[in-house]
N, C-alpha and C positions, 0 to 999 in steps of 0.2 A: 563550431565541431559537436556533434552529437555522439554520445557512448552507449552502448549497449546498456541496457537496464535505468537509463533516466527515464523520468515522465516530464511531459511540458503539459501547460493547459493555457486554453486562450481564455483571456480574462473579459472579452466580449460575449461569445457564445457557450463557453464552459466545455469545447471540446478538451478531450484528453487523449495523450498521445504516448504511448509507451516505446521506447526504441528498442528494435531487436536486432539492427546492424549499425556499425559505426559509419558516420557519415561526416561531409565536410559543409554541408549545406545548411541554411537556417531555417528552422520551422516556422512557417507563417500561418496563418488562420485570420482571416477578417482584416486582411489587408495589413496586419501588423503582427511583428515578432511574437511567438509563443513565450509564456515564461517557464525557465526551467523549475520545478519543483524540488526544493532541497530537502535532504533526509533530517527530520528531527530525531533526537536520540533521550535516550534514560537522563542526561543531564539537562534537559531545558524544561521549563515551566509548562504544566499539564500533561506531564508524563504518566501519572497515576491513571488517568483515562485513556490514552493512547498508545502508550509502548505495546505492543504486542508480545504475549506469552506462549510459548509452543509446550503443550502437554504431550507426552506419550500415551497413547492410547494401545487397545489389542490390535486393531486395526492399522493404526500409524501413528497420525498426529492430529490434535485440535489446537487451532492457534485461537486464543481469546483476545480481547482487544481490552487492555489495560486490567491494573490489579483491581481497580474499581471499575464495574462494567460500564461501559460507554452509553451515553443516551442514544435513541434510535428513533428520534422525532423528524419529522418531515423538514425542520430547518436546521438540524442538526443531527447528524447519522454519519457513519463508516458505510463508504461506497464501494471499496475494493480491500481485500486481504490477499497477499501474495505469497508464496513460499518459494525462497531462492537459496541457491547452492552454487559456490563458485562464481558469484556475480550475475548467474542467469536465471531468470526467472522459470520455476519449475512447473508451477499451478498456480491458479487464483480461482477466487470466488467473487462475483460480483452481490452486492447486498443493496437494500433499501430500506427505507424508515419501516419499523414495526418489524424486521428481523431479528433476530439475536445478534450480538456483536461477536460470533464466533464462525469459524468452519472448522469441518473435520476433511484430512486427506489420507488418502490409502499410499502412504510413503513408508515401504519397510526400513530403510535405512536414513535415520535422522540424526548422523554424525554431519555436522557442519552446515547446518541449516539455519537459515535466518527467516523473519517473518516480516514481511512490511505491509502499512495498512494506508488509506488513503481516508482522510475527514473530511467533510465537505466544507468545513470552516476552517480546521486548524492545519489540514495539509497533510504530507506526507510522513509517516513514523516508521522508524526501524527498530528492532530489538539489537 
């Protein structure tokens, strides 16, 4: 069973799926079940470069990746930053190697926001 907000990855081709509706079926890609990406948190190794940090700005918020800036190299970089409220993804931004590991969003009400990032090497992280 899939649940809203979960992310799945195909280990063969790299396809990513973000669930937007609950379902009872199994997600399959390249002939095999996709892997559910588990959210890592502050309590795990690597948190210094992966846990997203939300800062308030004049226009809304800035999400930075890690207390120590995350590398943005071809072989190791942040692919995605998402802002979540009440379990639902509100907005997101795709990143690529060479970009800054941060994103700004025009969100006026910051109460109850969480941020989630996807590292191409170390997986999904949430604050």
